[in-house]
Phi, psi and omega in degrees: 000320179298318180296317179299316179298316180296317179297318180296316178296319178299314182298316179296327177287321181290322181236076185297339180276001179297128182264009178278125180300144182305318182295331177289322178295318180297317182293325183213096183297337181289348180298333181276355178299327180271004184260112182258108180052044173086002178251111181279123179292322182296315183287333180291331183261356184282127179226135179280137180238134180295153179290157176290155178306136181088357181242162171243158177238134179238112174257127181229161175207153175233140180227139179237152176289163179300329180281344182076011183268359179184166180188198181208161175231155177203161179192166177220132177257140180219137175259181185294342180272356181090004176291133183235156174217127183237162178211156178206129183216152172279148175226167179277187187296159178147165180286162184300320185299311175300328177298322178292327176294321176297317179299321178297315179298314180298316180299316180295316179298317180296321180297319179297322178295314179299317180297315179297316179296319179301316180297316179298317182297310183294313185289338181252004179063035182275139177257126178244133176213154178276138176231157180298151179302325181297336178263006185224041189300315184294313179297324178297316178297318178297320178296319179294325176296324178295330179289324177116000000 
C-alpha cells in the first residue's frame, strides 16, 4: 500500500494536469496507462445520457482516502423528465469498488422510498412544501437528536 501511495503521488506531481483522482490511482495503478501526459482519453469522451422514457438512471461513485481509513459515497438519480434526487454519505474503510456497490445499494433503496412517498402523496392529495427552519423548530430538533 505504501508503494502504491508513493507511485500515485509521484504520478500526480509529474503530471499535475491529470484529472484522475489520487485515490483512484492508488486503487488501480493501471488506470494511468491510458493517460498520456495528464490527458485522460476516457474522460475526454465520456458524455452523460438521459434515461429512456419509463426508466431511471442512477450514477454513483465511491471515494476513499489514501490511507483507506474512510471515504464517502454519492449518487444522483434522474428520471426521463429530468427530476433528480441526490445523496452523499460517509463510509468506513475499504477499497473504492465495494464503496461504489454500497452507493448503488443506497441509491436503489432511496429511489424506492421516493417512489413510495410519491404514490402516497398523489393518491391522498397531500401537499408537500419546503418551509424555513425557523418555522419548523420542533422537527428540526428531532432531526438533530437523530444525528446524535
